C-alpha positions in Angstrom: -7.6 -11.7 1.3 -6.6 -8.4 3.0 -9.0 -5.5 3.6 -7.3 -3.4 1.0 -7.7 -6.0 -1.7 -11.4 -6.6 -1.2 -13.1 -4.4 -3.8 -16.5 -3.1 -2.3 -19.3 -1.1 -4.0 -21.5 0.6 -1.6 -25.2 1.2 -2.0 -26.9 3.8 0.2 -28.4 7.3 0.4 -30.0 8.7 3.6 -28.2 9.6 6.9 -28.8 5.8 8.1 -26.1 4.8 5.7 -23.4 7.3 6.8 -21.9 5.3 9.8 -21.8 2.1 7.6 -19.7 3.8 4.8 -17.5 5.8 7.4 -16.7 2.6 9.2 -15.8 0.9 6.0 -13.4 3.8 5.0 -11.9 4.2 8.3 -11.1 0.5 8.7 -9.2 0.9 5.3 -11.6 -1.2 3.1 -11.4 -0.4 -0.6 -14.7 1.1 -1.5 -14.2 1.7 -5.2 -17.7 3.0 -6.0 -20.9 4.4 -4.4 -24.4 4.1 -5.8 -26.5 6.7 -4.2 -29.1 9.6 -4.7 -29.1 13.3 -3.4 -28.2 13.2 0.2 -25.7 12.6 2.8 -23.8 9.7 1.4 -23.3 11.5 -2.0 -21.7 14.5 0.0 -19.3 12.0 2.0 -18.4 9.9 -1.1 -17.3 13.1 -3.1 -15.4 14.5 -0.1 -13.5 11.0 0.1 -13.0 11.1 -3.6 -15.0 7.9 -4.4 -16.6 7.3 -7.6 -20.5 8.3 -7.4 -23.3 6.9 -9.6 -26.8 8.1 -9.4 -28.9 6.1 -11.6 -32.5 6.7 -11.5 -33.3 3.0 -12.2 -30.8 0.1 -12.0 -33.2 -2.0 -13.9 -33.6 0.3 -16.9 -30.1 2.0 -17.0 -27.7 -0.1 -19.0 -24.9 2.3 -18.5 -25.0 2.0 -14.7 -24.8 -1.8 -15.2 -21.6 -1.5 -17.5 -20.2 1.0 -14.9 -21.0 -1.4 -12.2 -19.3 -4.2 -13.7 -16.2 -2.1 -14.6 -15.7 -1.6 -10.9 -15.2 -5.5 -10.5 -16.5 -5.6 -7.0 -15.8 -8.7 -4.8 -18.6 -7.7 -2.5 -21.4 -5.0 -2.3 -22.8 -3.4 1.0 -26.4 -2.0 1.0 -27.5 0.5 3.8 -30.9 2.2 3.0 -30.6 2.4 -0.6 -34.1 2.5 -1.6 -34.1 0.6 -4.8 -34.5 -3.0 -5.8 -31.3 -4.6 -7.0 -31.6 -6.6 -10.2 -30.5 -10.1 -10.5 -27.9 -9.3 -13.0 -26.3 -7.0 -10.5 -26.5 -9.7 -7.7 -24.7 -12.1 -9.9 -21.5 -10.1 -10.4 -19.8 -9.9 -7.0 -18.3 -13.2 -5.9 -19.3 -12.7 -2.3 -22.8 -11.3 -3.3 -24.6 -8.3 -1.7 -24.9 -7.7 2.0 -27.7 -5.6 3.4 -27.8 -4.0 6.8 -31.6 -3.8 7.9 -32.9 -2.0 11.0 -35.1 -4.8 12.2 -34.8 -8.3 13.7 -35.6 -10.2 10.4 -37.8 -11.7 9.3 -39.8 -9.0 11.5 -40.6 -5.8 9.9 -39.3 -6.2 6.1 -39.8 -3.3 4.0 -39.3 0.3 3.9 -40.2 1.6 7.5 -39.1 -0.8 10.1 -37.8 1.6 12.6 -40.9 3.8 12.7 -43.3 0.6 12.6 -41.5 -0.8 15.7 -42.1 2.5 17.7 -45.6 2.9 16.5 -46.4 -0.6 17.5 -45.0 0.0 21.1 -42.3 -2.5 20.8 -39.7 -2.7 23.6 -36.9 -3.8 21.5 -35.7 -3.9 17.9 -32.2 -4.4 16.4 -30.3 -4.9 13.3 -29.9 -7.7 10.8 -27.2 -8.4 8.1 -28.4 -10.6 5.3 -27.4 -11.8 1.9 -29.4 -10.1 -0.6 -31.7 -12.1 -3.1 -34.5 -11.2 -5.7 -36.9 -10.5 -2.9 -37.2 -7.7 -0.5 -35.4 -8.3 2.8 -35.9 -12.0 2.1 -32.2 -13.4 1.9 -30.4 -15.6 4.3 -29.3 -14.2 7.6 -25.6 -13.7 8.4 -26.0 -12.0 12.0 -28.5 -9.9 14.2 -28.4 -7.9 17.3 -31.0 -6.7 19.6 -31.4 -3.1 20.8 -33.8 -1.5 23.3 -36.0 1.1 21.9 -36.6 2.9 25.3 -38.4 6.1 24.8 -36.4 7.2 21.6 -38.0 9.1 18.8 -37.4 8.0 15.3 -34.2 10.0 14.5 -32.5 9.0 17.7 -33.5 5.2 17.1 -32.4 5.5 13.6 -28.8 6.8 14.6 -28.3 4.2 17.1 -29.3 1.4 14.9 -27.0 2.9 12.2 -24.0 2.7 14.5 -24.9 -0.8 15.7 -25.3 -2.0 12.2 -22.0 -0.7 11.2 -20.4 -2.1 14.2 -21.8 -5.4 13.6 -20.7 -5.4 9.9 -17.0 -4.8 11.0 -17.5 -7.8 13.3 -18.8 -10.3 10.7 -17.3 -9.0 7.3 -13.8 -10.7 7.5 -15.5 -13.9 9.0 -17.9 -14.0 6.1 -15.3 -13.4 3.4 -13.1 -16.2 5.1 -16.0 -18.7 5.0 -16.3 -18.7 8.9 -20.2 -17.7 8.9 -22.6 -19.8 7.1 -25.8 -18.0 5.9 -29.1 -19.1 7.6 -32.3 -19.2 5.9 -35.0 -16.9 7.4 -38.2 -18.4 8.8 -40.2 -16.8 6.0 -43.6 -17.9 7.7 -42.8 -15.5 10.6 -42.3 -12.3 8.0 -44.1 -9.3 8.6 -44.1 -6.3 6.2 -44.0 -2.6 6.7 -45.4 0.2 4.4 -44.6 3.9 3.5 -46.3 6.3 5.9 -48.1 9.2 4.5 -49.4 12.4 6.0 -52.9 10.8 6.5 -51.2 8.2 8.9 -50.1 11.3 11.1 -53.5 12.7 11.9 -54.0 12.2 15.6 -57.2 10.5 16.9 -57.5 12.0 20.5 -60.0 9.2 21.3 -57.0 6.8 21.2 -55.1 6.2 24.5 -52.4 8.5 25.5 -49.7 5.7 25.1 -50.7 5.0 21.4 -50.7 8.6 20.4 -47.3 9.1 22.2 -46.0 6.3 20.0 -47.5 7.8 17.0 -45.8 11.0 17.6 -42.2 9.5 18.4 -42.6 7.4 15.3 -43.8 9.7 12.5 -41.7 12.8 13.2 -40.1 14.7 11.4 -41.6 12.9 8.5 -44.5 12.7 7.6 -45.2 14.5 10.8 -48.3 14.3 13.4 -50.9 16.8 13.3 -54.4 17.8 14.3 -56.5 20.7 13.9 -57.4 23.9 16.2 -59.9 26.3 15.3 -59.9 25.2 11.7 -56.2 25.7 11.3 -53.6 22.6 11.0 -51.2 22.2 13.9 -48.3 19.8 13.9 -47.2 18.2 17.2 -43.6 17.1 17.0 -42.8 16.1 20.7 -44.7 15.1 23.7 -44.6 13.0 26.9 -47.3 10.6 28.5 -48.5 12.6 31.5 -49.5 12.1 35.2 -51.0 8.8 35.8 -50.7 9.7 39.6 -52.6 12.9 39.1 -55.1 11.8 36.5 -58.0 13.5 38.3 -56.5 17.0 37.3 -56.2 16.1 33.6 -58.8 17.0 31.0 -61.5 14.5 30.7 -62.7 15.1 27.1 -60.3 13.7 24.6 -58.6 16.6 22.7 -59.3 19.3 25.5 -56.4 21.4 26.4 -55.6 22.1 30.1 -52.8 23.0 32.5 -51.3 21.0 35.3 -48.7 23.3 37.0 -46.7 24.9 34.3 -47.3 22.0 31.8 -49.8 22.1 29.0 -51.6 18.9 28.7 -54.1 17.3 26.4 -56.8 14.8 27.2 -57.1 11.5 25.4 -59.2 8.4 25.4 -57.1 7.0 28.4 -54.9 9.4 30.3 -53.3 12.6 29.1 -50.3 13.7 27.1 -47.9 16.7 28.0 -47.3 18.9 25.1 -43.6 19.7 24.4 -43.7 21.5 21.1 -46.2 22.7 18.6 -46.1 24.4 15.1 -49.0 26.2 13.8 -49.4 25.8 10.0 -47.0 28.3 8.2 -45.1 29.0 11.3 -42.1 27.8 13.3 -41.9 25.0 15.8 -42.4 26.4 19.1 -42.1 24.8 22.7 -45.8 24.6 24.2 -45.3 27.2 26.9 -44.2 29.9 24.5 -47.1 29.0 22.2 -49.5 29.4 24.9 -48.0 32.7 26.0 -49.0 34.0 22.4 -52.5 32.2 22.2 -53.8 32.2 25.9 -57.1 31.1 24.4 -55.4 27.7 23.6 -56.0 26.6 27.4 -59.5 25.2 27.6 -60.1 24.8 23.9 -60.4 21.8 21.9 -58.3 19.9 19.4 -60.0 17.9 16.6 
């Protein structure tokens, strides 16, 4: 079957899904409909004149199911859609549903695999393409590819994994359609699960080691954000670096204490220190740390809680 004759329905909403939808369209696959919410995918689909569907619930919206059937999909592609696909949808396309998931399944199933990998200090992650079944991220594996996390923050790592997932999909999709790839059952005994992070998860504990706080800041920004308090006010800390093991004697000793090493603003932690890169006082704009200190000279020598 040629690419133009394979009828694809795409499911995805946030920015992670954009490279996947783009690569399908740019490679002349026939995307006949897009199920999405409000976001980047909606805008792209309308720009490319693709039918857009925005059901609140696939389970309860019978009209959405009838519209889906009318599209007569041969295969469906999911990238960060965020809703459970009911079995009656799964039963329609002859080649099933494929999901592009940003982790090396069965590790990190669920809603926050990228953030969890960074938060846990993992050195590598990756993408997996699986067949979708009735359980979350549970279906048979078609392909996966590793990726080094480096010191990426969440948004950068998300972008890299989205591009990697799109590229991997292009490599395996024709082989899968032609029966050249056989799905492989995941090792469910090794499955781990992620959760949705909340504002409470972003509260910084300055008694923790510097590396742990650094991972927390990289993982949880821009949402839900990482924060602390200063003189009774909430301050958000979007970016930092791990600081100065070679001059640790110059760093503040008490966790949460703010000091200076040269021109850098540093914060003591349970082990080591952090170099503060940006800061946002509640109600204000994000500022670089040095500009903030110029306006708040009493910040140096004070304590974060």
